[in-house]
C-alpha positions in Angstrom: 14.5 29.1 -47.1 13.6 25.7 -48.4 10.2 26.1 -50.1 8.5 22.9 -48.7 9.7 23.9 -45.2 8.4 27.5 -45.6 5.0 26.1 -46.8 4.8 24.0 -43.7 5.6 27.0 -41.4 3.0 29.0 -43.3 0.4 26.2 -42.8 1.2 25.9 -39.1 0.9 29.7 -38.6 -2.5 30.0 -40.2 -3.9 27.2 -38.1 -2.0 27.7 -34.8 -3.2 31.3 -34.2 -6.9 30.6 -34.7 -6.8 27.3 -32.8 -5.0 28.7 -29.8 -7.3 31.7 -29.7 -10.4 29.5 -30.0 -9.3 27.2 -27.2 -8.0 29.9 -24.9 -11.2 32.1 -25.1 -13.4 29.0 -24.8 -11.7 27.8 -21.6 -11.3 31.2 -20.0 -15.0 31.9 -20.6 -16.0 28.8 -18.6 -13.9 29.9 -15.7 -15.0 33.5 -15.8 -18.7 32.7 -15.8 -18.1 30.2 -13.0 -16.4 33.0 -11.0 -19.3 35.3 -11.6 -21.7 32.7 -10.3 -19.8 31.9 -7.1 -17.1 29.3 -7.9 -13.6 30.7 -7.8 -11.7 27.4 -8.4 -10.5 28.3 -11.9 -9.9 31.9 -10.8 -7.6 30.9 -7.9 -5.7 28.5 -10.2 -5.1 31.3 -12.8 -7.2 29.6 -15.5 -9.4 32.7 -16.1 -6.8 34.0 -18.4 -6.3 34.9 -22.1 -2.8 33.6 -21.9 -2.8 30.4 -24.0 0.1 29.0 -22.0 -2.1 28.3 -19.0 -4.5 26.3 -21.1 -2.0 24.4 -23.3 -1.2 20.8 -22.7 2.3 20.4 -24.1 1.7 17.2 -25.9 -2.0 17.4 -26.6 -2.1 21.0 -27.8 1.3 21.3 -29.5 3.2 18.1 -30.3 0.3 15.9 -31.4 -1.4 18.3 -33.8 1.9 19.4 -35.3 3.0 15.8 -35.8 -0.3 15.0 -37.6 0.0 18.2 -39.7 3.6 17.3 -40.7 2.5 13.7 -41.5 -0.3 15.1 -43.7 -2.8 13.1 -41.7 -6.5 13.4 -43.0 -7.5 14.9 -39.7 -6.2 17.1 -36.9 -6.5 15.9 -33.3 -5.5 17.5 -30.0 -6.6 18.6 -26.6 -6.3 21.4 -24.0 -6.3 21.3 -20.2 -9.9 21.3 -18.9 -10.9 24.3 -16.7 -11.8 23.0 -13.2 -15.3 24.0 -12.1 -17.0 23.0 -8.9 -20.6 23.1 -9.9 -21.9 22.6 -6.4 -20.2 25.9 -5.3 -22.3 27.9 -7.8 -25.0 30.1 -6.2 -27.7 28.5 -8.4 -26.3 25.1 -9.3 -28.8 24.1 -12.0 -29.0 27.4 -13.8 -25.3 28.0 -13.1 -24.3 24.7 -14.7 -26.2 25.7 -17.9 -24.6 29.2 -18.0 -21.1 27.9 -17.4 -21.4 25.2 -20.0 -22.9 27.6 -22.6 -20.2 30.2 -22.0 -17.6 28.3 -24.1 -19.7 27.7 -27.2 -21.1 31.2 -26.9 -17.6 32.7 -26.9 -16.7 30.7 -30.0 -19.7 32.0 -31.8 -18.7 35.5 -30.8 -15.2 34.9 -32.1 -16.6 33.6 -35.4 -18.7 36.7 -35.8 -15.6 38.9 -35.1 -13.6 36.9 -37.7 -16.3 37.4 -40.3 -16.5 41.1 -39.7 -12.7 41.4 -39.8 -12.7 40.3 -43.4 -13.7 43.9 -44.2 -10.3 45.2 -43.3 -8.3 42.6 -45.3 -8.5 44.8 -48.4 -6.6 47.5 -46.6 -3.6 45.2 -45.7 -0.7 45.1 -48.2 0.0 41.8 -49.9 1.2 39.2 -49.0 0.1 40.1 -45.5 -3.5 40.3 -46.8 -3.4 36.7 -47.9 -2.0 35.5 -44.6 -4.6 37.5 -42.7 -7.5 36.2 -44.8 -6.3 32.6 -44.3 -6.2 33.2 -40.5 -9.7 34.7 -40.4 -11.1 32.0 -42.6 -9.7 29.3 -40.4 -10.8 31.2 -37.3 -14.4 31.3 -38.7 -14.4 27.6 -39.5 -12.8 26.5 -36.3 -15.0 28.5 -34.0 -18.3 27.6 -35.6 -17.4 23.9 -35.7 -16.1 24.1 -32.1 -19.3 25.7 -30.9 -21.6 23.3 -32.8 -19.6 20.2 -31.7 -19.6 21.2 -28.1 -23.4 21.7 -28.1 -23.9 18.0 -28.9 -26.1 16.7 -26.1 -23.5 14.1 -24.9 -22.0 14.5 -21.4 -19.4 15.7 -20.7 -19.6 18.0 -23.7 -21.1 21.4 -23.0 -24.3 20.5 -24.7 -24.6 17.5 -22.4 -24.1 19.6 -19.3 -26.7 22.1 -20.6 -29.2 19.3 -21.2 -28.6 17.9 -17.7 -29.3 21.3 -16.3 -32.6 21.6 -18.3 -34.0 18.2 -17.7 -36.1 17.2 -14.7 -34.2 15.6 -11.8 -34.8 11.9 -12.7 -33.9 12.4 -16.4 -31.0 14.6 -15.6 -29.5 12.0 -13.3 -30.0 9.3 -15.9 -28.3 11.3 -18.6 -25.4 12.3 -16.2 -24.7 8.6 -15.7 -23.5 8.4 -19.3 -20.6 10.9 -18.6 -18.0 8.3 -17.8 -18.8 6.7 -21.2 -18.8 10.0 -23.1 -15.4 9.4 -24.8 -16.4 5.9 -26.0 -19.6 7.2 -27.4 -17.8 10.0 -29.2 -15.2 7.7 -30.6 -18.0 5.5 -31.9 -19.9 8.3 -33.5 -16.8 10.1 -34.9 -14.6 7.3 -36.1 -16.0 3.8 -35.8 -19.4 4.4 -37.4 -17.9 6.3 -40.4 -15.3 3.4 -40.9 -18.1 0.8 -40.8 -20.2 2.9 -43.2 -17.3 3.1 -45.6 -17.0 -0.7 -45.6 -20.7 -1.1 -46.2 -20.9 1.7 -48.8 -23.4 3.8 -46.8 -23.0 7.1 -44.9 -22.8 6.4 -41.2 -21.3 9.8 -40.2 -24.0 11.6 -38.3 -21.8 14.2 -36.6 -20.2 15.4 -39.9 -23.7 15.5 -41.5 -25.1 17.5 -38.6 -22.3 20.0 -38.6 -22.1 20.4 -42.3 -25.8 21.0 -42.6 -25.8 23.6 -39.8 -24.4 26.1 -42.2 -23.5 26.5 -45.9 -20.4 24.6 -46.8 -17.6 26.9 -48.2 -17.6 25.7 -51.9 -14.1 26.9 -52.7 -12.5 24.8 -49.9 -14.7 21.8 -49.5 -14.4 21.2 -45.8 -15.7 17.6 -45.7 -15.8 16.9 -42.1 -14.6 18.7 -39.0 -11.6 19.9 -36.9 -10.9 18.0 -33.7 -9.6 19.8 -30.6 -10.2 18.1 -27.3 -10.9 19.6 -23.9 -8.8 17.5 -21.5 -9.4 13.9 -22.3 -12.6 14.7 -24.3 -13.2 16.5 -27.6 -13.9 20.2 -27.7 -14.2 19.6 -31.5 -13.1 17.5 -34.5 -11.7 18.2 -37.9 -11.0 16.3 -41.0 -10.4 18.1 -44.3 -10.6 16.7 -47.7 -8.8 18.5 -50.5 -8.7 21.8 -48.7 -6.3 24.3 -50.3 -4.5 26.3 -47.6 
């Protein structure tokens, strides 16, 4: 097989499996907790499933990220189908909203912990399978931690924004929820426009990257310099840019 082509396939394989797992479990967790709390919308639509096909948006989850990967873009970008939740149908709407929103990031943190623990079995896998497995686990750990942290940003309609709406008193909650239609514009500004402006001015105006990178120790051997972007429907589940990362 042509060596550059085989390297591309290898690179896709060590990112596709962790990304699809992170997205699938994140989305299914939202739907499952909503079902437990009284809303069966996602359950009836078959979205409480660990089958990635029901969560995949053909263009946003497959075509767009692969195109960016093949073009060696400095970031990955994509999105999955959002899980439908009728928050008014929950038995305890305020508490239920918090629990449903927290389910996705919570699942990603659990997956990150499982990936970290699974490194203990890499040594028992014959090479070159051990290298491929280690790369998958490393990427799963990075993706899931970043996905969880990014989603907990207090910006509606990210999970952190919905949690904050559920925690705040009524007046403040309603005021914050009014920003939801502008959430995508706010995120684009924080994630792309401010860093570009900062680069022109020679100052660091990248608050999201700084927040995520200071939330944990940066892997020194790989130098992850920003994030991994995966979107939930029309809005980001998470972002990612890599700088000089050897895969």
